[in-house]
C-alpha positions as CSV (number, residue, x, y, z in Angstrom):
1,L,-0.6,-8.5,-0.9
2,S,1.8,-5.7,-1.5
3,G,1.0,-3.9,1.8
4,A,0.8,-6.9,4.1
5,S,3.5,-7.4,6.4
6,Y,6.5,-10.0,5.9
7,P,9.0,-11.9,7.8
8,P,12.5,-10.4,6.3
9,S,12.9,-13.6,4.1
10,G,9.3,-12.8,2.6
11,V,10.2,-9.2,1.3
12,H,10.5,-10.4,-2.2
13,V,7.2,-11.6,-2.1
14,A,5.6,-8.2,-1.5
15,S,7.8,-6.5,-4.1
16,A,6.6,-9.2,-6.4
17,A,3.2,-8.5,-5.7
18,S,3.8,-4.8,-5.9
19,N,5.5,-4.9,-9.5
20,V,2.0,-7.1,-10.7
21,I,-0.1,-4.5,-9.5
22,V,1.6,-1.5,-11.0
23,A,2.0,-3.7,-14.2
24,F,-2.0,-4.3,-13.8
25,S,-2.6,-0.5,-13.2
26,E,-0.3,0.3,-16.2
27,S,-1.7,-2.0,-18.5
28,C,-5.0,-3.6,-17.8
29,L,-7.4,-1.3,-15.9
30,S,-10.6,-0.7,-17.5
31,R,-13.4,1.6,-16.1
32,S,-15.5,-1.5,-15.4
33,L,-12.4,-2.7,-13.4
34,V,-12.1,0.3,-11.5
35,W,-15.5,0.4,-10.6
36,F,-14.9,-3.3,-9.4
37,L,-12.2,-2.2,-7.2
38,H,-14.0,0.8,-6.1
39,E,-17.3,-1.7,-5.1
40,R,-14.8,-4.2,-3.3
41,K,-13.2,-1.2,-1.1
42,M,-9.9,-2.7,-2.1
43,I,-8.4,0.8,-1.8
44,S,-9.6,1.2,1.6
45,H,-8.3,-2.1,2.2
46,M,-4.8,-1.8,1.1
47,T,-4.7,1.8,3.0
48,D,-5.6,0.0,6.4
49,D,-2.7,-2.8,5.5
50,V,-0.2,-0.2,5.0
51,K,-1.5,1.7,8.3
52,E,-1.0,-1.5,10.1
53,L,2.4,-1.8,8.2
54,C,3.7,1.4,9.2
55,G,2.9,1.1,12.8
56,M,0.2,3.6,12.6
57,T,-2.6,1.5,14.2
58,E,-2.7,-1.5,16.6
59,I,-1.7,-5.0,15.1
60,A,-3.7,-8.0,16.0
61,Q,-0.8,-9.9,17.3
62,P,2.0,-7.9,19.4
63,A,5.3,-8.0,17.9
64,S,7.0,-10.3,20.3
65,T,4.7,-13.3,19.0
66,T,5.1,-12.5,15.4
67,L,8.1,-12.9,12.9
68,C,6.5,-10.1,10.5
69,L,8.0,-7.1,10.1
70,Y,6.1,-3.9,11.2
71,G,6.9,0.0,11.8
72,E,10.4,0.9,11.4
73,D,11.7,-2.8,11.0
74,A,9.5,-2.9,8.0
75,E,10.6,0.7,6.5
76,D,14.4,-0.5,7.0
77,V,13.9,-3.2,4.4
78,G,11.8,-1.0,2.2
79,L,8.3,-2.5,2.9
80,W,6.9,0.8,3.7
81,L,8.0,2.3,0.0
82,V,6.8,-0.9,-1.5
83,A,3.1,-0.6,-0.1
84,L,2.8,3.2,-0.9
85,R,4.1,2.5,-4.3
86,T,1.3,0.2,-5.1
87,V,-1.6,2.0,-3.5
88,V,-0.5,5.5,-5.3
89,H,-0.2,3.8,-8.8
90,L,-3.2,2.2,-8.7
91,V,-5.0,5.1,-7.7
92,T,-3.1,7.4,-10.0
93,H,-3.4,5.2,-12.9
94,S,-7.1,4.8,-12.4
95,C,-7.8,8.3,-13.1
96,N,-6.9,7.7,-16.8
97,Y,-10.8,6.1,-17.0
98,Q,-12.7,9.5,-16.1
99,C,-13.1,7.7,-13.1
100,I,-12.0,9.3,-9.7
101,E,-13.8,7.0,-7.3
102,L,-10.4,5.3,-6.0
103,V,-9.0,8.6,-5.8
104,K,-12.1,9.4,-3.3
105,D,-11.8,6.0,-1.8
106,F,-8.1,6.9,-1.0
107,D,-9.0,10.2,0.8
108,T,-11.8,8.4,2.9
109,A,-9.4,6.0,4.1
110,G,-6.8,8.6,5.0
111,G,-4.5,7.8,2.4
112,Y,-2.9,10.8,2.2
113,H,-2.5,11.2,5.9
114,V,-0.5,7.7,5.3
115,L,1.4,8.7,2.5
116,C,2.5,12.0,4.3
117,Y,3.7,9.8,7.4
118,G,5.4,7.5,5.0
119,I,7.3,10.5,3.4
120,V,7.9,12.1,6.9
121,N,9.1,8.9,8.7
122,S,11.0,7.1,6.1
123,G,14.8,6.9,6.2
124,P,17.0,8.7,3.7
125,D,17.5,5.6,1.7
126,H,13.6,5.5,0.7
127,I,13.2,9.1,0.3
128,K,13.9,9.9,-3.2
């Protein structure tokens, strides 16, 4: 949910979903939950969502027929930051359980490339 595209009126939903996932990753993860996320390929799915959100891949519906924000429009309202923050927190906190599977999943999904793309192409309001 946190990496999906939303209409301008739904940005708060992405932010709330991100806050829940970040809080979950900080307080509720366990080794078995990390393995569950790995087996379900959640980091790959999340990374693919961020790629689509950032405009790094083609979307299923052309922008003219959807009210959802993609590419620069999504960046302008902070959706890139929300999506990247979420997946990075989840991956980094998973390392607290002597398990690097989500780091490997992030790498395999092209997550470092997506992260670099987001940093290089984000506006000054979203770079800190």
